[in-house]
SEDOVEX-395086 format. One record per residue: x, y, z of N, C-alpha, C in turn. Coordinates in steps of 0.1 Angstrom, whole numbers, padded with zeros to 4 digits, always signed. Layout:
# SEDOVEX-395086
XYZXYZXYZ...
//
This chain:
# SEDOVEX-395086
+1576+0316+1136+1585+0323+1142+1580+0335+1150+1578+0339+1160+1571+0344+1171+1580+0360+1168+1572+0369+1165+1577+0384+1162+1578+0388+1171+1587+0398+1179+1588+0404+1193+1584+0420+1187+1585+0423+1177+1584+0442+1173+1587+0442+1160+1586+0454+1156+1585+0456+1140+1598+0467+1147+1611+0465+1136+1618+0476+1135+1620+0483+1122+1621+0492+1115+1625+0499+1107+1642+0501+1103+1647+0503+1096+1658+0498+1092+1662+0509+1082+1671+0517+1081+1671+0532+1073+1685+0535+1071+1693+0529+1060+1708+0532+1057+1704+0530+1037+1716+0546+1035+1717+0545+1022+1723+0528+1017+1733+0520+1027+1744+0513+1025+1733+0502+1025+1734+0492+1008+1722+0481+1015+1734+0470+1022+1748+0465+1024+1756+0462+1033+1751+0464+1046+1752+0476+1049+1753+0480+1062+1731+0474+1068+1724+0477+1055+1709+0475+1062+1709+0456+1058+1714+0454+1057+1717+0437+1055+1722+0436+1068+1731+0437+1069+1739+0433+1081+1725+0435+1099+1721+0445+1097+1712+0450+1105+1702+0438+1109+1700+0437+1096+1684+0427+1093+1686+0414+1101+1695+0408+1098+1704+0396+1101+1708+0398+1113+1711+0405+1118+1712+0408+1138+1696+0406+1146+1690+0414+1136+1676+0416+1146+1666+0404+1141+1667+0402+1128+1662+0386+1124+1659+0378+1135+1673+0372+1135+1678+0364+1143+1674+0365+1158+1671+0377+1167+1662+0378+1179+1651+0377+1174+1645+0376+1163+1630+0374+1164+1623+0389+1160+1633+0400+1154+1622+0412+1154+1617+0408+1137+1608+0413+1138+1603+0420+1121+1611+0427+1115+1614+0428+1106+1629+0442+1100+1619+0447+1088+1617+0461+1085+1610+0464+1072+1628+0473+1067+1630+0478+1059+1643+0482+1049+1643+0497+1047+1644+0505+1045+1643+0516+1038+1658+0522+1037+1658+0533+1025+1671+0541+1023+1675+0547+1020+1659+0557+1018+1661+0572+1020+1650+0580+1024+1651+0595+1023+1639+0599+1028+1627+0601+1022+1624+0600+1007+1620+0601+1000+1610+0586+1003+1593+0590+1003+1585+0577+1009+1583+0574+1019+1597+0581+1027+1592+0573+1043+1581+0578+1051+1574+0590+1047+1557+0586+1055+1554+0580+1050+1553+0574+1039+1542+0562+1034+1544+0550+1040+1559+0549+1042+1566+0533+1045+1559+0534+1058+1563+0547+1072+1558+0550+1082+1543+0541+1086+1534+0550+1076+1523+0543+1078+1517+0531+1078+1527+0523+1069+1525+0507+1063+1531+0500+1073+1542+0502+1077+1552+0495+1085+1544+0497+1102+1544+0507+1107+1540+0510+1121+1553+0507+1129+1560+0507+1132+1575+0505+1133+1574+0505+1148+1578+0497+1159+1580+0501+1171+1595+0504+1176+1601+0510+1164+1616+0513+1165+1621+0519+1152+1631+0526+1153+1635+0528+1140+1648+0529+1145+1659+0525+1134+1669+0527+1134+1679+0532+1117+1683+0542+1121+1684+0549+1108+1701+0557+1110+1707+0553+1100+1722+0560+1095+1715+0572+1097+1731+0583+1104+1728+0593+1105+1727+0603+1096+1734+0600+1084+1732+0606+1069+1725+0599+1060+1715+0600+1053+1710+0593+1041+1709+0601+1030+1712+0593+1018+1712+0601+1006+1705+0617+1003+1693+0617+1010+1685+0630+1008+1683+0635+1022+1689+0631+1032+1684+0639+1039+1691+0629+1055+1690+0635+1068+1694+0633+1080+1688+0625+1087+1693+0617+1097+1685+0611+1112+1677+0626+1120+1677+0635+1119+1667+0649+1124+1657+0647+1115+1651+0644+1102+1647+0647+1096+1638+0633+1097+1643+0620+1099+1636+0612+1101+1628+0613+1115+1636+0620+1127+1628+0618+1139+1616+0627+1138+1616+0637+1127+1604+0647+1126+1593+0639+1123+1596+0631+1107+1589+0628+1104+1580+0615+1107+1591+0611+1120+1583+0600+1126+1573+0608+1138+1576+0620+1142+1570+0628+1156+1557+0630+1146+1557+0637+1135+1544+0643+1126+1530+0629+1125+1536+0618+1127+1525+0606+1127+1519+0604+1142+1508+0610+1144+1499+0607+1151+1500+0592+1160+1497+0584+1151+1502+0567+1156+1513+0562+1161+1522+0572+1158+1541+0566+1158+1545+0573+1172+1539+0585+1176+1547+0595+1189+1548+0584+1202+1559+0586+1204+1570+0581+1213+1579+0569+1207+1578+0567+1195+1586+0556+1186+1601+0561+1187+1609+0556+1194+1621+0560+1194+1631+0558+1179+1637+0564+1178+1644+0571+1166+1659+0568+1173+1665+0559+1168+1679+0559+1170+1689+0562+1157+1698+0570+1158+1709+0572+1150+1719+0563+1147+1724+0558+1141+1740+0552+1137+1751+0563+1131+1761+0566+1141+1771+0570+1135+1781+0568+1133+1795+0571+1125+1805+0566+1119+1813+0563+1130+1818+0556+1131+1833+0551+1140+1841+0564+1141+1843+0562+1158+1858+0574+1163+1851+0589+1156+1836+0593+1155+1828+0604+1155+1819+0611+1164+1830+0612+1176+1822+0620+1187+1813+0628+1185+1819+0639+1179+1812+0650+1175+1800+0644+1172+1798+0638+1159+1786+0636+1153+1778+0623+1166+1783+0621+1171+1776+0612+1185+1769+0621+1192+1776+0629+1194+1770+0638+1208+1757+0649+1202+1763+0652+1187+1755+0664+1177+1739+0653+1175+1741+0646+1175+1728+0633+1170+1717+0633+1187+1724+0634+1199+1718+0640+1205+1710+0650+1210+1719+0657+1207+1715+0672+1213+1705+0677+1201+1702+0673+1186+1693+0672+1181+1679+0663+1184+1681+0653+1198+1668+0650+1202+1665+0636+1199+1678+0632+1190+1678+0614+1186+1675+0609+1199+1668+0596+1202+1667+0590+1215+1683+0581+1216+1690+0578+1208+1701+0572+1212+1711+0571+1204+1720+0567+1203+1731+0568+1191+1740+0558+1191+1741+0548+1184+1753+0539+1183+1760+0542+1173+1772+0534+1177+1786+0537+1167+1790+0527+1162+1793+0528+1150+1800+0519+1141+1816+0509+1149+1816+0502+1149+1810+0490+1147+1805+0483+1163+1797+0479+1162+1786+0475+1174+1783+0462+1173+1789+0455+1187+1785+0439+1187+1769+0434+1185+1765+0425+1184+1753+0423+1186+1747+0422+1199+1752+0420+1209+1747+0417+1225+1747+0433+1225+1751+0444+1224+1750+0456+1229+1737+0461+1222+1739+0458+1210+1730+0464+1201+1715+0453+1205+1712+0446+1202+1700+0435+1212+1692+0443+1225+1707+0447+1234+1703+0452+1247+1698+0462+1247+1703+0473+1239+1697+0485+1238+1686+0487+1228+1679+0477+1219+1670+0476+1217+1657+0473+1223+1662+0461+1230+1651+0457+1241+1649+0465+1252+1662+0472+1258+1655+0487+1266+1646+0497+1258+1650+0501+1248+1640+0512+1243+1626+0506+1241+1625+0495+1237+1612+0487+1233+1605+0484+1245+1613+0483+1261+1603+0483+1267+1599+0496+1275+1605+0505+1273+1605+0521+1277+1591+0523+1270+1593+0518+1255+1582+0522+1249+1572+0516+1251+1571+0503+1253+1557+0500+1260+1554+0505+1274+1565+0506+1282+1554+0511+1294+1548+0523+1293+1555+0535+1282+1547+0549+1280+1534+0542+1271+1534+0531+1264+1523+0531+1258+1508+0523+1264+1514+0516+1279+1505+0507+1286+1498+0524+1298+1511+0532+1299+1506+0541+1307+1494+0554+1296+1497+0551+1285+1488+0560+1278+1475+0557+1277+1476+0541+1270+1461+0533+1271+1452+0538+1287+1459+0530+1296+1454+0532+1304+1447+0548+1311+1458+0555+1309+1458+0570+1316+1441+0576+1305+1443+0569+1296+1433+0574+1287+1419+0567+1286+1418+0554+1292+1404+0549+1295+1395+0558+1304+1384+0559+1300+1373+0564+1313+1359+0556+1312+1353+0554+1322+1342+0548+1321+1330+0549+1315+1325+0548+1309+1312+0553+1298+1304+0562+1302+1301+0570+1293+1291+0580+1304+1297+0592+1307+1312+0593+1309+1324+0601+1309+1323+0609+1296+1330+0624+1303+1336+0631+1290+1347+0624+1283+1348+0626+1270+1360+0620+1265+1373+0624+1268+1382+0620+1273+1397+0627+1276+1403+0639+1262+1410+0650+1272+1415+0657+1261+1428+0650+1258+1434+0662+1245+1447+0650+1242+1455+0658+1256+1467+0645+1258+1475+0647+1267+1486+0660+1262+1487+0668+1272+1498+0679+1277+1506+0678+1285+1522+0680+1285+1526+0677+1293+1537+0689+1299+1534+0690+1314+1544+0705+1315+1557+0700+1315+1565+0710+1310+1579+0708+1310+1589+0705+1321+1596+0701+1322+1604+0693+1334+1609+0703+1340+1607+0702+1354+1615+0713+1366+1628+0708+1367+1636+0716+1376+1647+0712+1378+1646+0702+1385+1658+0690+1387+1652+0677+1389+1664+0675+1402+1662+0667+1408+1671+0662+1419+1682+0651+1413+1693+0656+1414+1700+0645+1405+1716+0641+1412+1715+0625+1416+1723+0623+1421+1740+0611+1418+1748+0615+1420+1764+0614+1411+1767+0599+1426+1772+0586+1418+1773+0580+1429+1786+0571+1417+1799+0575+1425+1812+0569+1418+1820+0561+1433+1825+0552+1428+1834+0547+1434+1847+0553+1447+1853+0563+1440+1858+0575+1449+1850+0588+1448+1853+0590+1464+1848+0603+1467+1855+0619+1456+1866+0617+1452+1876+0628+1445+1867+0626+1432+1862+0616+1424+1859+0612+1411+1844+0620+1412+1837+0617+1424+1824+0626+1424+1830+0641+1423+1836+0644+1431+1837+0655+1429+1841+0666+1417+1848+0657+1407+1852+0664+1395+1838+0660+1389+1835+0650+1387+1819+0651+1381+1811+0660+1385+1808+0664+1394+1799+0674+1402+1805+0690+1394+1819+0691+1399+1822+0703+1393+1822+0704+1379+1820+0694+1371+1820+0699+1355+1805+0696+1351+1793+0691+1359+1784+0692+1352+1777+0701+1361+1780+0709+1371+1773+0717+1377+1776+0734+1366+1783+0733+1364+1785+0751+1356+1776+0747+1342+1768+0735+1341+1761+0737+1326+1748+0731+1327+1743+0734+1342+1731+0722+1345+1724+0731+1355+1710+0733+1350+1705+0739+1362+1696+0730+1374+1698+0717+1372+1694+0705+1381+1706+0705+1395+1696+0700+1405+1702+0705+1418+1712+0689+1415+1723+0691+1421+1737+0679+1422+1742+0677+1435+1740+0661+1440+1742+0658+1450+1753+0643+1446+1762+0644+1458+1778+0633+1453+1777+0626+1463+1773+0607+1463+1778+0601+1470+1789+0588+1464+1796+0581+1475+1804+0571+1469+1797+0560+1470+1796+0549+1464+1787+0537+1461+1785+0529+1473+1794+0529+1483+1792+0522+1493+1782+0531+1499+1777+0542+1506+1773+0547+1507+1754+0550+1504+1749+0540+1498+1739+0540+1493+1726+0542+1503+1732+0541+1520+1717+0547+1527+1715+0562+1526+1731+0564+1524+1729+0583+1523+1720+0586+1509+1717+0579+1501+1710+0578+1487+1697+0581+1496+1690+0570+1498+1681+0565+1504+1676+0574+1514+1682+0581+1522+1678+0584+1533+1672+0599+1532+1677+0603+1521+1666+0617+1518+1660+0616+1509+1652+0630+1497+1645+0628+1489+1653+0618+1479+1638+0611+1469+1647+0605+1464+1647+0613+1450+1662+0608+1445+1666+0615+1433+1660+0614+1420+1656+0622+1410+1651+0620+1398+1659+0611+1388+1670+0611+1389+1682+0607+1383+1692+0600+1390+1700+0592+1386+1715+0591+1394+1723+0583+1381+1731+0591+1383+1745+0589+1373+1753+0579+1382+1759+0569+1380+1762+0560+1384+1779+0559+1377+1788+0554+1383+1799+0550+1377+1800+0533+1381+1807+0525+1368+1806+0510+1364+1820+0506+1360+1825+0502+1368+1842+0495+1364+1838+0482+1359+1854+0477+1355+1855+0466+1353+1848+0453+1366+1849+0459+1377+1847+0445+1386+1827+0445+1388+1822+0450+1379+1806+0451+1379+1801+0457+1392+1807+0460+1400+1801+0463+1415+1789+0472+1411+1786+0482+1402+1778+0491+1395+1766+0483+1391+1766+0472+1386+1757+0466+1383+1748+0458+1397+1756+0455+1405+1748+0453+1419+1743+0465+1424+1746+0477+1422+1741+0488+1426+1724+0492+1419+1729+0486+1408+1718+0490+1397+1712+0481+1399+1712+0471+1402+1695+0461+1405+1691+0462+1418+1695+0467+1427+1694+0469+1441+1685+0483+1440+1686+0490+1430+1682+0504+1428+1665+0502+1425+1668+0492+1411+1654+0488+1405+1646+0483+1413+1651+0473+1426+1641+0467+1429+1634+0475+1440+1639+0485+1443+1631+0494+1454+1620+0503+1449+1612+0503+1460+1602+0510+1452+1600+0523+1450+1611+0526+1457+1614+0542+1464+1621+0549+1448+1627+0536+1442+1637+0544+1431+1636+0536+1421+1623+0532+1417+1620+0521+1406+1617+0527+1393+1616+0539+1397+1612+0549+1386+1625+0561+1383+1636+0560+1390+1646+0570+1390+1653+0569+1375+1660+0575+1371+1663+0573+1359+1679+0571+1360+1684+0561+1356+1696+0554+1358+1706+0552+1345+1716+0559+1345+1726+0564+1336+1741+0561+1338+1745+0549+1334+1756+0544+1340+1768+0550+1328+1784+0551+1335+1791+0558+1330+1803+0549+1330+1805+0541+1319+1817+0531+1318+1830+0537+1317+1842+0529+1326+1851+0538+1324+1857+0533+1310+1855+0518+1303+1862+0518+1288+1850+0516+1283+1848+0507+1272+1842+0505+1265+1844+0490+1265+1831+0485+1273+1830+0473+1276+1812+0468+1274+1812+0461+1262+1802+0461+1254+1792+0454+1263+1801+0440+1267+1794+0428+1275+1790+0439+1286+1793+0446+1298+1787+0453+1309+1779+0461+1302+1779+0467+1294+1770+0477+1291+1759+0472+1290+1761+0459+1281+1750+0452+1278+1737+0448+1289+1749+0438+1300+1742+0435+1308+1735+0450+1322+1742+0460+1319+1734+0470+1324+1723+0475+1324+1721+0475+1306+1705+0478+1299+1696+0471+1301+1700+0454+1303+1692+0445+1304+1686+0445+1323+1696+0452+1325+1693+0453+1342+1682+0464+1341+1680+0475+1334+1670+0485+1337+1674+0498+1337+1687+0497+1332+1694+0514+1332+1691+0518+1320+1691+0533+1321+1681+0541+1312+1688+0545+1298+1700+0546+1303+1710+0551+1294+1723+0543+1295+1734+0546+1288+1750+0541+1293+1759+0550+1284+1769+0552+1288+1782+0561+1284+1793+0554+1285+1798+0548+1269+1805+0538+1267+1822+0541+1272+1821+0558+1267+1840+0564+1268+1842+0567+1281+1840+0565+1291+1845+0573+1299+1830+0585+1305+1835+0594+1317+1828+0605+1319+1833+0614+1308+1819+0622+1301+1819+0632+1293+1811+0639+1298+1814+0653+1303+1800+0656+1312+1795+0666+1299+1795+0668+1287+1783+0670+1277+1774+0657+1273+1778+0642+1268+1774+0635+1269+1763+0632+1282+1771+0630+1293+1761+0629+1303+1751+0636+1307+1752+0651+1298+1744+0660+1304+1732+0660+1292+1732+0658+1280+1725+0655+1268+1717+0640+1273+1721+0633+1275+1715+0620+1281+1706+0620+1289+1712+0629+1300+1707+0635+1312+1693+0644+1308+1694+0652+1302+1680+0659+1301+1666+0651+1292+1676+0642+1281+1667+0635+1277+1656+0625+1282+1665+0621+1292+1655+0609+1304+1646+0614+1314+1653+0627+1315+1644+0636+1327+1632+0644+1321+1632+0648+1308+1623+0653+1298+1612+0634+1298+1617+0625+1296+1609+0608+1289+1601+0607+1307+1613+0608+1319+1607+0608+1331+1595+0619+1335+1594+0631+1336+1590+0636+1336+1569+0635+1329+1575+0631+1316+1559+0627+1309+1554+0616+1316+1561+0605+1318+1556+0592+1326+1550+0593+1338+1557+0601+1346+1552+0607+1362+1542+0614+1359+1538+0626+1344+1526+0630+1345+1515+0625+1343+1515+0609+1335+1509+0597+1330+1505+0592+1341+1514+0586+1351+1508+0583+1363+1501+0589+1369+1505+0601+1375+1494+0606+1380+1483+0609+1372+1479+0609+1364+1470+0613+1357+1459+0600+1359+1470+0591+1359+1459+0576+1358+1453+0574+1371+1463+0579+1382+1460+0576+1403+1447+0586+1399+1447+0599+1397+1436+0607+1394+1422+0603+1386+1422+0592+1375+1412+0586+1371+1406+0575+1376+1411+0570+1385+1412+0557+1393+1402+0563+1404+1407+0574+1413+1401+0581+1421+1387+0587+1415+1389+0594+1404+1376+0595+1405+1369+0590+1399+1368+0579+1396+1360+0569+1393+1356+0558+1403+1357+0564+1417+1347+0556+1426+1346+0571+1437+1345+0583+1431+1345+0594+1439+1331+0602+1435+1325+0606+1444+1314+0612+1437+1322+0632+1437+1321+0635+1428+1328+0650+1427+1319+0659+1438+1311+0660+1437+1303+0672+1445+1307+0668+1457+1305+0658+1464+1302+0652+1479+1318+0650+1483+1322+0643+1476+1338+0633+1478+1334+0620+1489+1323+0619+1487+1320+0607+1486+1322+0596+1479+1319+0583+1484+1319+0575+1472+1311+0578+1463+1313+0568+1449+1299+0567+1441+1289+0555+1442+1281+0555+1433+1274+0542+1431+1281+0530+1424+1289+0532+1419+1301+0521+1411+1309+0513+1426+1313+0526+1431+1323+0523+1445+1312+0510+1457+1301+0520+1456+1290+0513+1465+1285+0497+1464+1283+0497+1450+1277+0484+1446+1293+0471+1445+1304+0474+1446+1314+0466+1450+1315+0467+1461+1317+0473+1471+1320+0474+1485+1310+0467+1490+1293+0465+1486+1284+0458+1493+1290+0445+1486+1291+0442+1476+1297+0426+1472+1308+0423+1476+1315+0431+1480+1327+0422+1489+1324+0422+1506+1315+0427+1512+1313+0427+1525+1300+0417+1524+1290+0414+1512+1285+0402+1515+1292+0387+1516+1309+0391+1506+1315+0375+1504+1321+0374+1516+1326+0385+1526+1332+0384+1537+1322+0380+1550+1307+0385+1549+1300+0377+1559+1298+0362+1556+1301+0361+1539+1297+0340+1539+1309+0334+1548+1320+0343+1544+1335+0338+1552+1330+0337+1565+1329+0347+1573+1328+0350+1586+1315+0346+1595+1308+0345+1589+1297+0335+1598+1290+0354+1601+1293+0362+1602+1288+0375+1606+1279+0381+1599+1268+0391+1607+1258+0400+1596+1264+0409+1591+1257+0415+1581+1260+0426+1575+1245+0438+1572+1247+0449+1571+1236+0454+1571+1240+0468+1558+1225+0472+1552+1223+0480+1542+1216+0491+1547+1219+0500+1543+1210+0514+1547+1202+0522+1528+1193+0525+1531+1193+0536+1518+1187+0550+1526+1194+0560+1526+1188+0572+1530+1188+0583+1519+1179+0596+1524+1169+0601+1513+1169+0613+1524+1172+0622+1519+1174+0637+1528+1160+0640+1522+1148+0647+1532+1137+0646+1528+1137+0664+1522+1125+0662+1514+1121+0673+1509+1128+0684+1503+1139+0675+1496+1148+0683+1495+1149+0690+1479+1135+0685+1472+1131+0698+1460+1129+0710+1463+1122+0711+1477+1121+0723+1483+1132+0731+1484+1137+0723+1490+1151+0732+1495+1156+0741+1477+1156+0732+1469+1162+0735+1459+1152+0748+1451+1140+0744+1453+1134+0754+1448+1133+0768+1459+1131+0768+1471+1130+0778+1474+1143+0787+1475+1158+0781+1480+1169+0786+1479+1177+0785+1466+1174+0778+1459+1183+0779+1449+1194+0768+1448+1196+0760+1436+1207+0751+1435+1219+0751+1439+1223+0760+1441+1237+0763+1447+1238+0759+1463+1223+0768+1469+1226+0766+1482+1223+0748+1485+1214+0740+1476+1210+0729+1482+1224+0720+1479+1234+0725+1469+1246+0717+1467+1254+0721+1475+1254+0728+1487+1261+0732+1496+1251+0724+1509+1239+0722+1508+1235+0711+1520+1239+0699+1517+1240+0694+1506+1244+0679+1502+1259+0681+1507+1265+0687+1506+1280+0688+1505+1283+0687+1525+1272+0692+1530+1277+0696+1547+1269+0685+1548+1257+0678+1546+1253+0666+1551+1261+0656+1550+1271+0654+1536+1279+0641+1537+1284+0645+1544+1294+0657+1549+1302+0655+1559+1299+0650+1576+1289+0655+1577+1280+0649+1586+1276+0635+1587+1273+0631+1582+1268+0615+1581+1280+0607+1577+1291+0611+1569+1308+0606+1572+1315+0602+1587+1312+0613+1592+1317+0616+1607+1309+0610+1612+1296+0609+1613+1291+0601+1627+1288+0587+1623+1291+0581+1611+1292+0566+1609+1311+0563+1610+1315+0573+1607+1335+0567+1612+1339+0559+1609+1345+0549+1613+1350+0536+1608+1344+0521+1609+1324+0527+1608+1321+0513+1614+1314+0509+1598+1318+0518+1583+1310+0513+1575+1315+0526+1561+1309+0520+1551+1307+0532+1541+1301+0538+1534+1302+0551+1530+1288+0555+1529+1292+0561+1510+1281+0563+1504+1285+0566+1490+1271+0575+1487+1271+0585+1478+1261+0590+1475+1257+0586+1461+1246+0577+1459+1241+0570+1445+1232+0576+1438+1224+0590+1444+1218+0593+1435+1217+0609+1440+1206+0617+1436+1210+0632+1439+1208+0635+1454+1203+0633+1460+1205+0632+1476+1196+0620+1484+1203+0608+1475+1200+0597+1481+1219+0589+1482+1219+0584+1494+1229+0579+1498+1226+0563+1505+1239+0556+1496+1237+0542+1505+1250+0541+1518+1246+0536+1526+1254+0529+1537+1256+0515+1539+1269+0511+1540+1273+0494+1543+1276+0494+1553+1275+0481+1562+1278+0481+1574+1289+0466+1575+1296+0463+1578+1299+0449+1578+1301+0444+1596+1299+0429+1597+1302+0423+1606+1289+0434+1616+1282+0435+1617+1268+0443+1625+1255+0433+1629+1250+0436+1639+1238+0431+1641+1225+0442+1640+1215+0437+1633+1204+0449+1636+1201+0456+1642+1207+0451+1659+1206+0463+1671+1215+0473+1666+1223+0471+1665+1237+0476+1661+1235+0488+1647+1231+0484+1640+1226+0488+1628+1219+0497+1633+1208+0495+1637+1194+0506+1638+1195+0514+1647+1208+0513+1654+1214+0526+1670+1220+0535+1656+1227+0529+1651+1236+0536+1640+1231+0547+1630+1213+0541+1627+1209+0548+1617+1203+0562+1622+1199+0554+1637+1193+0571+1646+1200+0580+1646+1214+0575+1649+1222+0584+1652+1227+0593+1635+1223+0589+1629+1227+0594+1617+1215+0604+1610+1205+0601+1616+1188+0605+1616+1191+0622+1628+1199+0621+1636+1199+0631+1648+1210+0640+1638+1219+0634+1632+1228+0644+1631+1229+0651+1619+1218+0652+1615+1208+0659+1604+1199+0668+1606+1192+0663+1620+1183+0668+1622+1187+0683+1634+1195+0675+1643+1199+0685+1656+1202+0700+1652+1208+0700+1640+1214+0715+1638+1215+0720+1621+1204+0729+1622+1200+0735+1610+1212+0739+1601+1209+0739+1592+1219+0739+1579+1221+0757+1575+1239+0761+1578+1243+0776+1574+1238+0778+1562+1240+0791+1555+1240+0795+1541+1255+0802+1540+1263+0807+1535+1273+0815+1537+1263+0828+1533+1269+0837+1539+1267+0855+1535+1251+0854+1537+1247+0847+1545+1231+0846+1547+1229+0843+1564+1216+0850+1565+1217+0845+1583+1207+0837+1580+1199+0827+1571+1187+0821+1571+1193+0810+1574+1187+0799+1581+1193+0785+1580+1184+0779+1574+1185+0768+1575+1177+0756+1566+1176+0743+1576+1165+0743+1584+1164+0728+1591+1161+0716+1575+1168+0704+1581+1170+0692+1568+1166+0679+1579+1159+0671+1575+1159+0660+1584+1162+0648+1568+1167+0635+1575+1165+0626+1567+1158+0614+1572+1152+0606+1562+1149+0593+1562+1155+0581+1559+1158+0570+1569+1164+0556+1563+1156+0546+1560+1157+0538+1551+1154+0525+1554+1168+0513+1555+1169+0505+1566+1173+0497+1565+1168+0480+1567+1180+0472+1561+1179+0461+1562+1195+0452+1560+1187+0443+1577+1202+0434+1583+1194+0420+1580+1211+0416+1573+1211+0400+1571+1216+0393+1580+1217+0381+1582+1223+0373+1591+1226+0354+1586+1238+0359+1580+1240+0342+1573+1237+0333+1587+1233+0318+1581+1232+0309+1593+1239+0300+1599+1247+0303+1592+1263+0295+1596+1260+0281+1592+1254+0278+1586+1255+0261+1589+1263+0253+1581+1268+0262+1567+1274+0259+1555+1286+0269+1552+1301+0266+1552+1309+0277+1552+1306+0281+1536+1301+0270+1526+1302+0277+1513+1291+0283+1508+1283+0289+1519+1269+0292+1515+1273+0304+1507+1267+0306+1495+1267+0321+1488+1263+0334+1490+1266+0344+1489+1265+0357+1497+1254+0361+1495+1243+0368+1502+1229+0373+1496+1227+0381+1482+1218+0379+1477+1218+0384+1468+1212+0404+1470+1227+0408+1464+1227+0424+1466+1216+0432+1461+1207+0428+1451+1198+0436+1443+1184+0433+1450+1181+0418+1457+1170+0419+1469+1170+0427+1479+1184+0428+1490+1188+0434+1497+1187+0450+1496+1193+0450+1486+1190+0467+1486+1173+0472+1481+1171+0462+1472+1154+0464+1467+1148+0465+1485+1152+0458+1492+1145+0455+1506+1146+0469+1515+1155+0475+1514+1160+0486+1521+1155+0497+1510+1155+0499+1502+1148+0508+1493+1130+0511+1497+1126+0498+1499+1110+0491+1504+1108+0497+1520+1119+0500+1522+1120+0505+1539+1123+0519+1541+1130+0525+1532+1133+0537+1531+1115+0546+1524+1115+0534+1518+1097+0543+1512+1084+0539+1522+1087+0535+1535+1077+0533+1541+1082+0542+1558+1092+0546+1557+1098+0558+1566+1094+0571+1559+1094+0571+1550+1089+0585+1537+1075+0586+1540+1068+0577+1540+1053+0574+1541+1046+0578+1554+1052+0571+1565+1050+0572+1577+1056+0585+1583+1060+0596+1577+1060+0613+1580+1072+0615+1576+1084+0608+1574+1097+0612+1570+1107+0612+1586+1120+0615+1583+1125+0617+1596+1131+0609+1606+1131+0594+1597+1125+0584+1607+1132+0572+1605+1135+0560+1611+1144+0547+1602+1130+0536+1602+1131+0532+1591+1124+0520+1593+1132+0504+1589+1127+0495+1598+1138+0485+1595+1127+0470+1588+1136+0465+1573+1126+0457+1569+1134+0443+1568+1126+0436+1573+1128+0420+1584+1134+0412+1565+1147+0406+1574+1152+0398+1568+1155+0386+1570+1151+0374+1560+1154+0362+1567+1168+0355+1564+1172+0347+1572+1190+0343+1574+1195+0342+1561
//
């Protein structure tokens, strides 16, 4: 049997636990059972559940106590806790949401709805876990990432989508009295109006028996702009089958008993908080990806990027039959600049030199800082003559104008030496392997050394066979 996840079921009544176990086991979930708060901390450590379903009232505690114990375990942060409330007890359902439970199921519930909600919560849990792992990853040698801290959610843009404009106006009026969020109203047929403005953080949409709201849900989930928008479905009547389909199509939450401003807002606040955390994790991941390729001082690419880029240029050269070039450049007498003017001034020279080199290079290739004052330049689809011409322009852009220091009349004359190697595939075989990068880079380094030995402030070319 393939186990899809571990679910902890907590209920003081054995028949309730057995019924849930039968429903969940049939869907290939591993079910762990408990009946009280006592001993729960140890059970949580042993079972490490992906989801907790708990009766709202246990013999020695409440669902809120369960949520608190789950959150206290660092290994279980983000595990959803769902309360099971008594039938026809709307106040209990709203209280559970107000207490911070991730959702509330009300007895009796159909298998299809239970399993759809479980799948939805486990998908959300998996997404958060993936983002946490990826945003916490870092290259070896970098500082360990600190503990995640999330900014509280700001006022959100919330769109109300209803079939009739009058219904939307009534919902907006009821919600606006209770929320700080910005509300806008559209009819379901005016999706263009929703998408033409700023992307909403959340959409509360009406679903009627004709299931038109589900088509709208699928449309919103398929669009890149609204893929991460919170989607909350309001069902005119308790239709478990329709609600189950909505959850499987990507709804973040559903309200089954028609529109209730209090429930809608409780679910909205919970989902906006979750979205804020996920958005911050995505932003952290994007920053980490950028940082892994960028030199923090100069803003140029780093050695890691340079080696990957050169590998791609070499493969491209094999496919196209056109040549490419590698340059290694080194600022002359840079240690003297640091010794005479200080490391802060040396850093400023590096930053300004990098800017000049990048501007002169333009779109002709890439430039990366690969060492203290050393740079690598890669050019695709070029000849030795063109690469040499560009290398001389790079020397000129550094030499022709001394570098200014802030709050000082002193200027620092700087020059640069460049070693160049260009290669040209012979074109005899389309399956020809790319040139060995290490050999080419070593050749460029030999040419750089020759430029230094010959007096610096010049370009030297290392000849390469096809």
